[in-house]
MARZA-225735 format. One record per residue: x, y, z of N, C-alpha, C, O in turn; residue number from 1. Coordinates in steps of 0.2 Angstrom, whole numbers. Layout:
R|n_u|n_v|n_w|ca_u|ca_v|ca_w|c_u|c_v|c_w|o_u|o_v|o_w|seq
R|X|Y|Z|X|Y|Z|X|Y|Z|X|Y|Z|NUM
...
This chain:
R|n_u|n_v|n_w|ca_u|ca_v|ca_w|c_u|c_v|c_w|o_u|o_v|o_w|seq
R|-14|630|856|-15|628|863|-22|628|865|-26|633|864|1
R|-24|623|868|-31|622|871|-33|627|876|-28|630|880|2
R|-39|629|877|-41|634|881|-39|632|888|-37|636|893|3
R|-41|626|890|-40|623|897|-32|624|899|-30|626|904|4
R|-28|622|894|-21|622|895|-19|630|896|-14|631|900|5
R|-21|634|892|-20|641|892|-22|644|899|-18|648|902|6
R|-28|642|901|-30|645|908|-25|642|913|-23|646|918|7
R|-23|636|913|-18|634|918|-11|637|917|-8|639|922|8
R|-9|639|911|-3|643|910|-3|650|913|2|652|916|9
R|-9|653|912|-10|659|915|-9|659|923|-6|663|926|10
R|-12|654|926|-12|653|933|-5|652|935|-2|655|940|11
R|-1|648|932|6|647|933|10|653|933|15|654|937|12
R|9|657|927|13|663|926|12|668|932|17|671|935|13
R|6|669|934|4|673|939|6|671|946|8|675|950|14
R|6|665|947|8|662|954|16|664|955|18|665|961|15
R|20|663|950|27|664|950|29|672|950|35|673|951|16
R|24|676|948|26|683|946|27|687|953|23|686|957|17
R|32|691|953|33|696|959|29|702|958|28|706|963|18
R|29|704|952|26|711|950|19|709|945|19|704|942|19
R|15|714|945|9|713|940|11|712|933|16|715|931|20
R|8|707|930|9|705|923|4|708|919|-2|706|920|21
R|6|711|914|1|714|909|-2|709|904|1|704|903|22
R|-8|711|902|-11|706|897|-7|706|891|-7|700|888|23
R|-3|711|889|1|711|883|7|706|884|9|702|880|24
R|10|706|890|15|701|892|13|694|892|16|689|889|25
R|7|693|895|4|686|895|2|684|887|4|678|886|26
R|0|688|883|-2|687|877|4|685|873|4|680|869|27
R|10|688|874|16|686|870|19|679|872|21|676|868|28
R|18|678|879|21|671|881|16|666|879|19|660|877|29
R|10|667|878|5|662|876|4|662|869|0|657|866|30
R|6|667|865|6|667|858|-2|668|856|-4|664|851|31
R|-5|672|859|-12|674|858|-13|681|858|-8|685|859|32
R|-19|684|857|-20|691|857|-22|693|864|-24|689|868|33
R|-21|700|865|-22|702|872|-30|702|873|-32|701|879|34
R|-34|702|868|-41|701|869|-43|694|872|-47|694|876|35
R|-39|689|869|-40|683|872|-38|682|879|-42|679|883|36
R|-33|685|881|-31|685|888|-36|688|892|-37|686|898|37
R|-39|694|890|-44|697|894|-50|693|895|-52|692|901|38
R|-52|689|890|-57|684|891|-55|679|896|-60|676|900|39
R|-49|676|895|-47|671|899|-47|673|907|-49|669|911|40
R|-44|679|908|-44|682|915|-51|682|918|-52|680|923|41
R|-56|685|914|-63|685|916|-66|679|918|-69|678|922|42
R|-64|673|913|-66|667|915|-64|664|921|-67|661|925|43
R|-57|665|922|-54|663|929|-57|666|935|-58|663|940|44
R|-58|673|934|-61|676|940|-68|674|941|-70|674|947|45
R|-72|672|936|-79|670|937|-79|663|940|-83|661|943|46
R|-73|660|940|-72|653|943|-69|654|950|-68|649|953|47
R|-69|660|952|-67|662|959|-59|661|960|-57|660|966|48
R|-56|661|954|-48|661|955|-46|668|957|-48|673|954|49
R|-42|668|963|-40|675|966|-35|679|962|-30|680|964|50
R|-37|681|956|-33|685|951|-35|692|953|-41|694|952|51
R|-30|697|954|-32|704|956|-29|708|950|-23|706|948|52
R|-32|714|949|-29|718|944|-34|720|939|-40|719|939|53
R|-32|724|934|-36|726|929|-32|728|922|-26|728|922|54
R|-36|729|917|-33|730|910|-29|737|911|-31|741|914|55
R|-23|737|908|-19|743|908|-14|743|914|-9|747|914|56
R|-16|739|919|-12|739|925|-8|733|926|-2|733|927|57
R|-11|727|925|-8|721|926|-11|717|931|-16|719|934|58
R|-9|710|931|-13|706|935|-8|702|940|-2|701|938|59
R|-11|700|946|-7|696|951|-11|691|954|-17|692|954|60
R|-8|686|956|-12|680|959|-11|681|967|-6|683|969|61
R|-17|681|970|-17|682|978|-13|676|981|-13|671|979|62
R|-8|678|985|-4|673|989|-8|668|992|-13|669|995|63
R|-5|662|992|-8|656|995|-12|652|991|-15|646|993|64
R|-14|654|985|-18|650|980|-14|645|977|-8|646|975|65
R|-17|639|977|-13|633|974|-18|628|970|-24|629|972|66
R|-16|624|966|-20|619|963|-20|613|967|-15|611|970|67
R|-25|609|966|-25|603|970|-19|598|968|-18|598|962|68
R|-16|595|973|-10|591|972|-12|585|968|-17|582|969|69
R|-7|582|964|-7|575|962|-3|571|966|3|573|968|70
R|-5|565|968|-1|561|972|3|555|969|-1|551|966|71
R|9|555|969|13|550|966|18|548|971|21|552|975|72
R|20|541|971|25|539|976|32|540|973|32|543|967|73
R|37|539|976|44|541|974|46|537|967|48|541|963|74
R|44|531|966|46|527|960|41|530|954|44|530|949|75
R|35|532|956|31|535|950|34|542|948|34|543|942|76
R|36|546|953|39|552|951|46|551|947|47|554|942|77
R|50|546|949|56|544|945|54|542|938|57|543|933|78
R|49|538|937|46|535|931|44|541|926|46|541|920|79
R|40|545|929|38|551|925|44|556|923|44|558|917|80
R|49|557|928|54|561|926|58|558|920|60|562|915|81
R|60|551|920|63|548|915|59|548|908|62|550|903|82
R|53|546|909|49|546|903|48|552|900|49|553|893|83
R|47|558|903|46|564|900|52|567|898|52|570|892|84
R|58|565|901|65|568|898|66|564|892|69|567|888|85
R|64|558|891|66|554|885|62|557|879|64|555|873|86
R|57|561|880|53|563|874|58|568|870|56|569|864|87
R|63|571|874|67|575|870|71|571|865|74|574|860|88
R|72|565|865|76|561|861|72|559|855|74|556|850|89
R|65|560|855|61|558|849|61|563|843|60|561|837|90
R|64|569|844|64|574|839|57|577|838|57|582|834|91
R|52|575|842|45|578|841|45|584|846|44|583|852|92
R|46|590|843|46|596|847|39|598|851|39|600|856|93
R|34|596|847|27|597|851|26|593|857|24|595|862|94
R|28|586|856|28|582|862|32|584|867|31|584|873|95
R|38|587|866|43|589|871|40|595|874|41|596|880|96
R|37|600|871|33|605|874|28|603|879|27|606|884|97
R|24|598|876|19|595|881|22|592|887|19|593|892|98
R|27|589|886|31|586|892|33|591|897|32|590|903|99
R|35|597|894|37|602|899|31|605|903|31|607|909|100
R|25|605|899|19|607|903|17|602|908|15|604|914|101
R|18|596|907|16|591|912|20|592|918|18|591|924|102
R|27|593|917|32|594|922|29|600|927|30|599|933|103
R|27|605|924|25|611|928|19|609|931|17|612|937|104
R|15|604|929|8|603|932|9|598|938|5|597|942|105
R|15|595|938|16|590|944|21|592|949|27|592|947|106
R|18|595|954|23|598|959|28|593|962|33|595|964|107
R|26|587|962|30|582|965|37|581|961|42|579|964|108
R|37|583|955|43|583|951|48|587|953|54|587|951|109
R|47|592|958|52|596|960|56|593|966|61|596|968|110
R|54|587|967|58|583|972|64|581|969|65|582|963|111
R|69|579|973|76|578|970|76|572|966|79|567|968|112
R|74|572|960|74|567|955|79|568|949|79|564|945|113
R|82|574|950|86|576|944|92|572|943|96|573|939|114
R|94|568|948|100|564|948|98|558|943|103|555|941|115
R|92|557|940|91|553|935|92|557|928|87|561|927|116
R|97|555|925|98|559|919|97|555|912|98|549|912|117
R|95|558|907|93|555|901|98|558|896|98|564|895|118
R|102|554|892|106|557|887|102|560|882|97|558|880|119
R|105|566|879|101|570|875|101|567|867|98|570|863|120
R|106|562|866|106|560|859|100|556|857|98|552|860|121
R|98|557|851|92|554|848|91|557|841|95|559|838|122
R|84|556|839|82|558|833|83|566|832|83|570|837|123
R|85|569|826|86|576|825|79|579|827|74|577|825|124
R|79|585|830|73|589|831|70|591|825|73|593|820|125
R|63|591|825|59|593|819|59|600|818|53|603|820|126
R|64|604|817|65|611|816|62|613|809|66|612|805|127
R|57|617|809|54|619|802|59|624|799|60|624|793|128
R|63|628|803|68|632|800|74|628|797|77|631|792|129
R|74|622|798|79|618|795|76|614|789|79|609|786|130
R|70|615|787|67|611|782|63|605|784|61|601|780|131
R|63|604|791|60|598|793|52|599|794|50|604|796|132
R|49|594|793|41|594|794|40|592|801|42|587|803|133
R|36|596|805|35|595|812|31|588|812|26|587|809|134
R|33|584|817|30|577|818|23|578|820|19|574|819|135
R|21|584|823|14|585|825|9|584|819|4|582|820|136
R|12|586|813|7|586|807|5|578|806|-1|577|804|137
R|10|574|807|8|567|806|3|564|811|-2|560|810|138
R|4|566|818|0|564|823|-7|567|822|-12|563|823|139
R|-8|573|820|-14|576|819|-18|572|813|-24|571|813|140
R|-14|570|808|-17|567|802|-19|560|804|-25|558|802|141
R|-16|557|808|-18|550|811|-24|551|815|-29|547|814|142
R|-24|555|819|-30|556|824|-36|558|819|-42|555|821|143
R|-36|562|814|-41|564|811|-43|560|805|-48|561|801|144
R|-39|555|804|-39|550|798|-40|554|791|-45|553|788|145
R|-35|558|790|-34|562|784|-28|559|780|-23|558|783|146
R|-29|559|773|-23|557|769|-18|563|769|-20|569|769|147
R|-12|561|768|-7|566|767|-3|565|761|-2|559|759|148
R|-1|570|758|3|570|752|11|572|753|12|577|756|149
R|15|567|752|22|568|754|27|568|749|26|564|744|150
R|32|571|749|38|571|745|43|567|749|46|569|754|151
R|45|561|747|50|557|750|56|555|747|56|554|741|152
R|62|556|750|68|554|747|71|548|751|73|549|757|153
R|72|543|747|75|537|751|83|537|752|86|542|750|154
R|85|532|755|93|532|756|97|532|750|103|534|750|155
R|94|530|744|98|531|738|97|538|734|100|539|729|156
R|93|542|738|92|549|735|87|549|730|86|554|726|157
R|83|544|729|77|543|724|71|547|727|69|546|733|158
R|68|551|723|63|556|726|56|553|723|56|552|717|159
R|51|553|727|45|551|725|39|555|728|40|557|734|160
R|34|556|724|28|559|727|23|554|729|21|550|724|161
R|20|554|735|15|549|737|9|552|741|10|557|744|162
R|4|548|740|-2|550|744|-3|544|749|-3|538|747|163
R|-3|545|756|-3|539|760|-8|540|766|-10|546|767|164
R|-10|535|769|-15|535|774|-11|533|780|-9|527|782|165
R|-9|538|784|-5|537|790|-9|533|796|-14|535|797|166
R|-5|528|799|-8|524|804|-5|524|810|-8|523|816|167
R|2|525|810|6|525|817|12|528|816|15|530|811|168
R|15|530|822|22|533|822|26|529|827|24|527|832|169
R|32|527|825|37|523|829|43|527|830|46|529|826|170
R|44|528|837|49|532|839|55|528|840|56|524|846|171
R|60|527|836|66|524|837|71|528|840|70|534|841|172
R|77|526|842|82|530|845|85|535|841|86|541|843|173
R|86|533|835|89|538|830|85|541|825|87|546|822|174
R|79|539|825|74|542|820|67|541|822|66|537|826|175
R|62|544|819|55|543|819|52|540|813|54|543|808|176
R|48|535|813|46|532|807|38|533|807|35|532|812|177
R|36|534|801|29|535|799|27|529|796|29|527|790|178
R|22|525|799|19|519|796|13|521|792|8|525|795|179
R|12|519|786|6|522|782|4|517|776|9|513|774|180
R|-2|517|774|-4|513|768|-2|518|762|-5|523|762|181
R|2|515|758|4|520|752|0|518|746|0|512|744|182
R|-3|523|743|-7|522|738|-3|521|731|-6|518|727|183
R|3|523|731|7|522|726|10|515|725|10|512|720|184
R|11|512|731|14|505|731|8|500|733|9|494|733|185
R|2|503|735|-3|498|736|-2|493|742|-3|487|742|186
R|1|496|747|3|492|753|6|496|758|7|503|757|187
R|8|493|764|10|497|770|18|499|768|21|494|766|188
R|20|505|770|27|507|770|29|511|776|24|514|779|189
R|35|511|777|38|515|783|42|520|780|47|519|776|190
R|41|526|783|45|532|780|48|535|786|45|537|791|191
R|55|536|785|58|540|790|56|548|790|56|551|784|192
R|54|551|795|51|557|795|57|562|793|55|568|790|193
R|63|561|794|68|566|792|70|565|785|74|569|782|194
R|67|561|781|68|560|774|61|563|770|61|562|764|195
R|56|565|774|50|568|771|52|575|770|52|579|775|196
R|52|577|764|54|584|762|48|589|762|49|595|763|197
R|42|586|761|36|590|761|30|586|763|30|580|762|198
R|26|589|766|20|585|768|14|590|768|14|595|771|199
R|9|588|765|2|592|764|-3|588|767|-5|582|764|200
R|-7|590|772|-13|586|774|-18|588|770|-20|594|769|201
R|-21|583|767|-27|584|762|-33|585|765|-34|583|771|202
R|-38|586|761|-45|586|764|-49|580|763|-55|579|764|203
R|-45|575|760|-47|568|759|-47|564|765|-41|562|767|204
R|-52|562|768|-52|558|774|-53|550|772|-55|548|767|205
R|-51|546|777|-52|539|777|-55|537|783|-53|532|786|206
R|-61|540|785|-64|539|791|-66|532|792|-69|529|787|207
R|-65|529|798|-67|523|800|-62|517|798|-63|512|799|208
R|-57|519|794|-52|514|791|-46|514|795|-42|510|795|209
R|-45|519|799|-38|520|803|-37|514|808|-32|511|807|210
R|-42|512|812|-41|507|817|-40|500|813|-36|496|815|211
R|-44|498|808|-43|492|805|-37|492|801|-33|487|801|212
R|-35|497|798|-28|497|794|-22|496|799|-18|493|798|213
R|-23|499|805|-18|499|810|-17|492|813|-12|489|814|214
R|-23|488|814|-23|481|816|-20|477|811|-16|472|813|215
R|-21|478|804|-18|474|799|-10|475|799|-6|471|798|216
R|-9|482|800|-1|483|800|2|480|806|8|478|805|217
R|-1|480|811|2|477|817|3|470|816|8|467|818|218
R|-2|466|814|-2|459|812|4|457|807|8|453|808|219
R|4|462|802|10|460|797|17|461|800|21|458|798|220
R|17|466|805|24|467|807|25|464|814|30|464|817|221
R|20|460|816|21|455|822|24|459|828|28|457|831|222
R|20|465|830|22|469|835|20|466|842|15|463|842|223
R|24|466|847|22|463|853|18|468|857|18|474|855|224
R|15|466|862|10|471|866|13|477|868|10|482|868|225
R|20|477|870|23|483|872|23|488|866|22|494|867|226
R|25|485|860|26|490|854|19|492|852|19|497|849|227
R|14|488|853|8|490|851|5|496|854|1|500|851|228
R|7|498|860|4|503|864|6|510|861|5|515|864|229
């Protein structure tokens, strides 16, 4: 979790707390050390965030403190609600967690928009406990332009080891597809992420090739502007 996100989470936790919250309790919720929480609290207090308390006793937010509001009209709120809710259908647990954080940051989403419901059926969740590779691994590899080594099992049960250059993720209703330049086949291939049994992000980069490869892949697949985004 980024430091800016962590600072926001501390503010949100303390705003809703009725009793002082210890650094240890904050550390457990944020999955960091208590020492990190102490540093974050000191940084917030230095920014004149009205946090009161001390180590060993706990911390409280002075009443009346709020963050600057974000302004959305009714239809924008409804669009955000539906869009963020649909992330649960991608099977990408990290994106879903990010969506939950966005919801907490947008106070307007507390308006009565929960009558807009999104069906929960979609791609299976990328649960590492069930042997699934987290989709965030592919997103990070695409951003950093790093090759990944995957073990892939196709629909016929054939297993192959491949080194690929990931260029895009396509979120379908029932699965998520990884588009990549496959060094084994010397061409673009699409891999269902729920059929990738293992994934290792290598130290081998393809810096500067990501965008050109993505453009070629898009042209070959004739994606329309909406799909390209």
